[in-house]
C-alpha positions as a Markdown table, in Angstrom:
| # | Residue | x | y | z |
|---|---|---|---|---|
| 1 | Unk | -146.6 | -28.8 | 4.4 |
| 2 | Unk | -144.5 | -27.1 | 7.0 |
| 3 | Unk | -145.1 | -27.5 | 11.0 |
| 4 | Unk | -146.3 | -23.8 | 11.4 |
| 5 | Unk | -148.5 | -24.2 | 8.7 |
| 6 | Unk | -149.9 | -28.1 | 10.0 |
| 7 | Unk | -150.4 | -25.6 | 13.3 |
| 8 | Unk | -152.3 | -23.0 | 11.8 |
| 9 | Unk | -154.9 | -25.2 | 9.9 |
| 10 | Unk | -155.3 | -27.0 | 13.4 |
| 11 | Unk | -156.3 | -23.8 | 14.9 |
| 12 | Unk | -158.5 | -23.1 | 11.9 |
| 13 | Unk | -160.3 | -26.0 | 12.6 |
| 14 | Unk | -160.4 | -25.5 | 16.2 |
| 15 | Unk | -162.2 | -22.4 | 15.6 |
| 16 | Unk | -164.7 | -23.2 | 12.7 |
| 17 | Unk | -166.1 | -26.0 | 15.6 |
| 18 | Unk | -165.9 | -23.3 | 18.4 |
| 19 | Unk | -168.3 | -21.2 | 16.0 |
| 20 | Unk | -170.4 | -24.1 | 15.6 |
| 21 | Unk | -171.4 | -24.2 | 19.5 |
| 22 | Unk | -170.5 | -20.5 | 20.2 |
| 23 | Unk | -168.5 | -21.9 | 23.2 |
| 24 | Unk | -166.3 | -24.2 | 24.3 |
| 25 | Unk | -162.6 | -25.1 | 25.1 |
| 26 | Unk | -161.3 | -23.0 | 22.5 |
| 27 | Unk | -158.6 | -21.8 | 24.8 |
| 28 | Unk | -157.0 | -25.2 | 25.2 |
| 29 | Unk | -157.1 | -26.1 | 22.0 |
| 30 | Unk | -155.7 | -22.4 | 20.4 |
| 31 | Unk | -152.5 | -23.1 | 23.5 |
| 32 | Unk | -152.0 | -27.0 | 22.3 |
| 33 | Unk | -152.3 | -26.8 | 18.7 |
| 34 | Unk | -148.2 | -26.6 | 18.2 |
| 35 | Unk | -147.7 | -29.8 | 20.3 |
| 36 | Unk | -150.4 | -31.6 | 18.4 |
| 37 | Unk | -148.5 | -30.3 | 15.2 |
| 38 | Unk | -145.3 | -32.2 | 16.1 |
| 39 | Unk | -146.9 | -35.2 | 17.8 |
| 40 | Unk | -149.2 | -35.7 | 13.8 |
| 41 | Unk | -146.7 | -34.4 | 12.3 |
| 42 | Unk | -143.1 | -35.2 | 13.4 |
| 43 | Unk | -143.3 | -37.5 | 15.8 |
| 44 | Unk | -146.1 | -40.5 | 15.4 |
| 45 | Unk | -146.4 | -43.2 | 13.5 |
| 46 | Unk | -149.9 | -43.5 | 11.7 |
| 47 | Unk | -152.4 | -44.3 | 9.2 |
| 48 | Unk | -154.7 | -41.9 | 8.3 |
| 49 | Unk | -156.7 | -44.7 | 6.4 |
| 50 | Unk | -156.2 | -47.0 | 9.0 |
| 51 | Unk | -156.6 | -45.5 | 12.2 |
| 52 | Unk | -156.6 | -49.2 | 14.5 |
| 53 | Unk | -153.3 | -50.2 | 12.4 |
| 54 | Unk | -151.4 | -52.0 | 15.0 |
| 55 | Unk | -147.8 | -50.5 | 14.4 |
| 56 | Unk | -149.1 | -47.3 | 15.2 |
| 57 | Unk | -147.6 | -44.9 | 17.8 |
| 58 | Unk | -150.7 | -44.3 | 20.5 |
| 59 | Unk | -151.8 | -40.5 | 21.7 |
| 60 | Unk | -153.7 | -40.5 | 24.8 |
| 61 | Unk | -155.9 | -37.9 | 25.5 |
| 62 | Unk | -156.2 | -37.8 | 29.4 |
| 63 | Unk | -158.2 | -34.2 | 29.4 |
| 64 | Unk | -161.3 | -35.3 | 27.7 |
| 65 | Unk | -162.4 | -31.8 | 27.6 |
| 66 | Unk | -159.6 | -30.7 | 25.2 |
| 67 | Unk | -161.6 | -33.2 | 22.7 |
| 68 | Unk | -161.9 | -30.0 | 20.2 |
| 69 | Unk | -158.1 | -29.7 | 19.7 |
| 70 | Unk | -157.6 | -33.5 | 19.1 |
| 71 | Unk | -160.5 | -33.4 | 16.3 |
| 72 | Unk | -158.7 | -30.3 | 14.9 |
| 73 | Unk | -155.2 | -32.7 | 14.9 |
| 74 | Unk | -157.3 | -35.6 | 13.1 |
| 75 | Unk | -158.9 | -33.9 | 10.7 |
| 76 | Unk | -155.8 | -32.1 | 9.5 |
| 77 | Unk | -154.2 | -35.6 | 9.5 |
| 78 | Unk | -157.4 | -37.3 | 7.4 |
| 79 | Unk | -158.2 | -39.2 | 10.2 |
| 80 | Unk | -161.6 | -37.8 | 9.9 |
| 81 | Unk | -163.1 | -35.3 | 7.2 |
| 82 | Unk | -163.3 | -31.7 | 7.6 |
| 83 | Unk | -167.1 | -31.5 | 6.4 |
| 84 | Unk | -167.8 | -33.0 | 9.9 |
| 85 | Unk | -166.6 | -29.7 | 11.5 |
| 86 | Unk | -170.1 | -28.7 | 11.4 |
| 87 | Unk | -171.3 | -31.4 | 13.2 |
| 88 | Unk | -169.0 | -30.6 | 16.5 |
| 89 | Unk | -171.5 | -31.4 | 19.6 |
| 90 | Unk | -174.4 | -32.4 | 17.5 |
| 91 | Unk | -176.8 | -35.2 | 18.4 |
| 92 | Unk | -175.2 | -38.0 | 16.9 |
| 93 | Unk | -171.9 | -36.5 | 15.8 |
| 94 | Unk | -168.9 | -38.2 | 15.5 |
| 95 | Unk | -167.1 | -35.1 | 17.5 |
| 96 | Unk | -168.6 | -34.7 | 20.9 |
| 97 | Unk | -168.0 | -32.2 | 23.2 |
| 98 | Unk | -166.2 | -34.2 | 25.4 |
| 99 | Unk | -163.7 | -37.4 | 23.4 |
| 100 | Unk | -165.2 | -40.6 | 23.4 |
| 101 | Unk | -163.2 | -43.6 | 22.2 |
| 102 | Unk | -166.6 | -45.9 | 21.2 |
| 103 | Unk | -167.3 | -42.4 | 18.9 |
| 104 | Unk | -164.6 | -41.0 | 16.9 |
| 105 | Unk | -161.8 | -43.2 | 14.8 |
| 106 | Unk | -158.6 | -42.0 | 16.2 |
| 107 | Unk | -159.6 | -40.8 | 19.8 |
| 108 | Unk | -157.9 | -44.3 | 21.5 |
| 109 | Unk | -159.3 | -43.8 | 24.9 |
| 110 | Unk | -162.1 | -41.8 | 26.7 |
| 111 | Unk | -160.8 | -39.1 | 28.7 |
| 112 | Unk | -163.0 | -36.8 | 31.1 |
| 113 | Unk | -162.6 | -37.9 | 34.7 |
| 114 | Unk | -159.1 | -36.3 | 35.3 |
| 115 | Unk | -156.2 | -38.5 | 36.6 |
| 116 | Unk | -156.9 | -41.5 | 34.6 |
| 117 | Unk | -155.2 | -41.1 | 31.3 |
| 118 | Unk | -151.3 | -41.7 | 32.3 |
| 119 | Unk | -152.2 | -44.6 | 34.7 |
| 120 | Unk | -154.1 | -46.3 | 31.5 |
| 121 | Unk | -150.9 | -44.9 | 29.1 |
| 122 | Unk | -148.7 | -46.9 | 31.2 |
| 123 | Unk | -150.8 | -50.2 | 30.9 |
| 124 | Unk | -151.1 | -49.7 | 27.0 |
| 125 | Unk | -147.0 | -49.2 | 26.6 |
| 126 | Unk | -146.6 | -52.2 | 28.7 |
| 127 | Unk | -148.7 | -54.1 | 27.1 |
| 128 | Unk | -146.9 | -53.1 | 24.0 |
| 129 | Unk | -143.5 | -53.9 | 25.3 |
| 130 | Unk | -144.9 | -57.4 | 26.1 |
| 131 | Unk | -146.0 | -57.7 | 22.8 |
| 132 | Unk | -142.4 | -56.8 | 21.4 |
| 133 | Unk | -144.2 | -53.9 | 19.6 |
| 134 | Unk | -142.0 | -50.8 | 18.7 |
| 135 | Unk | -145.0 | -48.6 | 18.9 |
| 136 | Unk | -144.7 | -45.4 | 21.3 |
| 137 | Unk | -147.5 | -44.3 | 23.5 |
| 138 | Unk | -148.0 | -40.3 | 23.9 |
| 139 | Unk | -150.5 | -39.2 | 26.7 |
| 140 | Unk | -151.2 | -35.8 | 26.7 |
| 141 | Unk | -152.3 | -34.5 | 30.4 |
| 142 | Unk | -153.3 | -31.0 | 32.0 |
| 143 | Unk | -151.7 | -29.5 | 34.9 |
| 144 | Unk | -154.2 | -29.9 | 36.7 |
| 145 | Unk | -154.2 | -33.4 | 37.0 |
| 146 | Unk | -150.9 | -32.9 | 38.7 |
| 147 | Unk | -153.0 | -32.9 | 41.5 |
| 148 | Unk | -154.5 | -35.9 | 41.2 |
| 149 | Unk | -152.8 | -38.8 | 43.4 |
| 150 | Unk | -153.6 | -41.6 | 40.5 |
| 151 | Unk | -151.2 | -39.3 | 38.3 |
| 152 | Unk | -148.2 | -40.0 | 40.9 |
| 153 | Unk | -149.1 | -43.6 | 41.5 |
| 154 | Unk | -149.1 | -44.0 | 37.3 |
| 155 | Unk | -146.0 | -42.0 | 37.4 |
| 156 | Unk | -144.4 | -44.5 | 39.4 |
| 157 | Unk | -145.5 | -47.6 | 38.0 |
| 158 | Unk | -144.1 | -46.3 | 34.7 |
| 159 | Unk | -140.4 | -46.1 | 36.4 |
| 160 | Unk | -141.2 | -49.8 | 38.0 |
| 161 | Unk | -141.2 | -51.0 | 34.6 |
| 162 | Unk | -138.6 | -49.1 | 32.7 |
| 163 | Unk | -141.4 | -47.6 | 30.0 |
| 164 | Unk | -138.7 | -46.1 | 28.3 |
| 165 | Unk | -141.9 | -46.2 | 25.0 |
| 166 | Unk | -144.0 | -43.4 | 26.9 |
| 167 | Unk | -143.9 | -39.7 | 26.8 |
| 168 | Unk | -146.1 | -37.7 | 28.8 |
| 169 | Unk | -147.0 | -34.4 | 27.8 |
| 170 | Unk | -147.8 | -31.9 | 30.5 |
| 171 | Unk | -149.8 | -28.9 | 29.4 |
| 172 | Unk | -149.3 | -26.3 | 31.9 |
| 173 | Unk | -151.4 | -23.1 | 30.8 |
| 174 | Unk | -151.8 | -22.6 | 34.5 |
| 175 | Unk | -155.8 | -22.2 | 33.9 |
| 176 | Unk | -158.2 | -24.7 | 35.6 |
| 177 | Unk | -162.1 | -23.7 | 36.2 |
| 178 | Unk | -161.5 | -22.2 | 39.3 |
| 179 | Unk | -158.4 | -19.9 | 38.6 |
| 180 | Unk | -154.9 | -20.6 | 38.2 |
| 181 | Unk | -153.3 | -23.6 | 38.8 |
| 182 | Unk | -151.0 | -22.5 | 40.6 |
| 183 | Unk | -153.2 | -21.1 | 43.3 |
| 184 | Unk | -155.3 | -24.1 | 43.2 |
| 185 | Unk | -152.2 | -26.3 | 44.3 |
| 186 | Unk | -148.6 | -25.0 | 45.2 |
| 187 | Unk | -146.9 | -26.2 | 42.3 |
| 188 | Unk | -143.4 | -25.4 | 41.7 |
| 189 | Unk | -140.8 | -26.5 | 39.6 |
| 190 | Unk | -142.1 | -29.4 | 37.6 |
| 191 | Unk | -139.3 | -30.6 | 35.7 |
| 192 | Unk | -137.0 | -31.8 | 38.9 |
| 193 | Unk | -140.0 | -33.7 | 40.9 |
| 194 | Unk | -140.5 | -35.9 | 37.7 |
| 195 | Unk | -136.9 | -36.3 | 37.8 |
| 196 | Unk | -137.0 | -37.4 | 41.3 |
| 197 | Unk | -139.5 | -40.1 | 40.1 |
| 198 | Unk | -136.7 | -41.4 | 37.8 |
| 199 | Unk | -138.1 | -39.5 | 34.5 |
| 200 | Unk | -136.2 | -37.9 | 31.8 |
| 201 | Unk | -138.2 | -34.4 | 31.9 |
| 202 | Unk | -137.5 | -31.3 | 30.0 |
| 203 | Unk | -139.5 | -28.2 | 30.1 |
| 204 | Unk | -140.2 | -26.1 | 27.5 |
| 205 | Unk | -142.7 | -23.1 | 26.1 |
| 206 | Unk | -145.1 | -25.2 | 24.4 |
| 207 | Unk | -145.8 | -22.1 | 21.6 |
| 208 | Unk | -142.5 | -22.1 | 20.3 |
| 209 | Unk | -142.3 | -24.7 | 17.6 |
| 210 | Unk | -138.8 | -25.1 | 17.0 |
| 211 | Unk | -138.5 | -25.9 | 21.2 |
| 212 | Unk | -141.5 | -28.3 | 21.0 |
| 213 | Unk | -139.6 | -30.7 | 17.9 |
| 214 | Unk | -136.6 | -30.6 | 19.9 |
| 215 | Unk | -137.7 | -31.7 | 23.2 |
| 216 | Unk | -140.2 | -34.3 | 21.6 |
| 217 | Unk | -136.4 | -35.6 | 19.2 |
| 218 | Unk | -134.5 | -35.9 | 22.8 |
| 219 | Unk | -137.5 | -37.6 | 24.3 |
| 220 | Unk | -138.1 | -40.3 | 21.7 |
| 221 | Unk | -134.2 | -40.8 | 21.3 |
| 222 | Unk | -133.1 | -40.6 | 25.0 |
| 223 | Unk | -131.0 | -43.7 | 25.7 |
| 224 | Unk | -131.6 | -44.2 | 29.3 |
| 225 | Unk | -134.5 | -47.0 | 29.8 |
| 226 | Unk | -136.9 | -44.9 | 31.6 |
| 227 | Unk | -140.4 | -42.9 | 30.9 |
| 228 | Unk | -140.2 | -39.5 | 29.6 |
| 229 | Unk | -142.2 | -36.4 | 30.4 |
| 230 | Unk | -142.3 | -32.7 | 28.0 |
| 231 | Unk | -143.7 | -30.1 | 30.4 |
| 232 | Unk | -144.9 | -27.6 | 28.1 |
| 233 | Unk | -146.0 | -24.1 | 28.9 |
| 234 | Unk | -148.9 | -22.7 | 26.6 |
| 235 | Unk | -150.3 | -20.1 | 26.6 |
| 236 | Unk | -154.7 | -20.2 | 26.7 |
| 237 | Unk | -156.0 | -18.7 | 23.0 |
| 238 | Unk | -152.6 | -18.5 | 21.8 |
| 239 | Unk | -152.6 | -16.4 | 18.5 |
| 240 | Unk | -155.9 | -14.6 | 18.9 |
| 241 | Unk | -155.1 | -11.5 | 20.7 |
| 242 | Unk | -158.8 | -10.5 | 22.4 |
| 243 | Unk | -159.1 | -13.9 | 23.4 |
| 244 | Unk | -155.5 | -13.7 | 24.9 |
| 245 | Unk | -156.5 | -11.4 | 27.5 |
| 246 | Unk | -159.6 | -12.8 | 29.4 |
| 247 | Unk | -159.0 | -12.9 | 32.9 |
| 248 | Unk | -161.1 | -16.3 | 32.1 |
| 249 | Unk | -160.4 | -18.9 | 29.8 |
| 250 | Unk | -160.9 | -22.5 | 30.8 |
| 251 | Unk | -164.5 | -22.2 | 29.2 |
| 252 | Unk | -165.1 | -19.3 | 26.6 |
| 253 | Unk | -168.4 | -18.2 | 25.5 |
| 254 | Unk | -168.1 | -15.8 | 22.1 |
| 255 | Unk | -170.2 | -14.1 | 20.8 |
| 256 | Unk | -171.3 | -14.2 | 16.7 |
| 257 | Unk | -169.3 | -11.3 | 15.8 |
| 258 | Unk | -165.9 | -12.2 | 17.6 |
| 259 | Unk | -166.3 | -15.5 | 15.9 |
| 260 | Unk | -165.6 | -13.7 | 12.8 |
| 261 | Unk | -163.1 | -11.4 | 14.3 |
| 262 | Unk | -161.2 | -14.2 | 16.0 |
| 263 | Unk | -161.2 | -16.0 | 12.2 |
| 264 | Unk | -160.3 | -12.9 | 10.5 |
| 265 | Unk | -157.0 | -12.4 | 12.5 |
| 266 | Unk | -156.3 | -16.2 | 12.2 |
| 267 | Unk | -156.2 | -15.7 | 8.9 |
| 268 | Unk | -154.1 | -12.6 | 8.7 |
| 269 | Unk | -151.5 | -14.8 | 10.7 |
| 270 | Unk | -151.4 | -17.8 | 7.9 |
| 271 | Unk | -147.8 | -19.2 | 7.5 |
| 272 | Unk | -146.2 | -19.0 | 3.8 |
């Protein structure tokens, strides 16, 4: 399957899970589907039948409320069975609405309190280096987490330890619970800031598959002994036109008939 087909399937899985609850963080899932497709089907080493394989690349989801997006990718990768989609957010489900490592195969960390994921990723990357394990650590974090001091402490630590096995991915969708991220904190050009901390930084359109592939390839092969970051500018609810135009998309409630409309529009855009 092509990466476009994988990204389409990830969005479909997320929409089907959202329909189960009628609400959720579907906007983020639709926005990061291209990033997850490239992560799981282009650059990462993994074994679907052995998600704890020691040689695997690690994917750390700092933003626990993006769990619906990661579940959609794990289902497409064969790590989780598709029939569990119907259990999303239910009691005793392995797919709780906020990601929990103890519940879900392939969920490496329990996220939620924002600003913690990159610190965990730094520790994991350092541990892998000390064990001479060539695996990479990928950490998906949000633009909102760039307002957390703990994130920048982790940024400095990664530089100190020359963690060239760490690739941070910032989902910059400019949307937080209270409004635009740039209004919450006066964030300017992001790549120069990371570069000033000693990281190899790239900024791309996170919904342009070719651009995301090129950025991941460049990050993974960058020759200097330093951590890497890809700032991905994404569009909330990407691909579903009537949801894209909503003013607030951080947490979406969708009427029953609207789910059918969203799935029908998505079906029309299925790649050949």
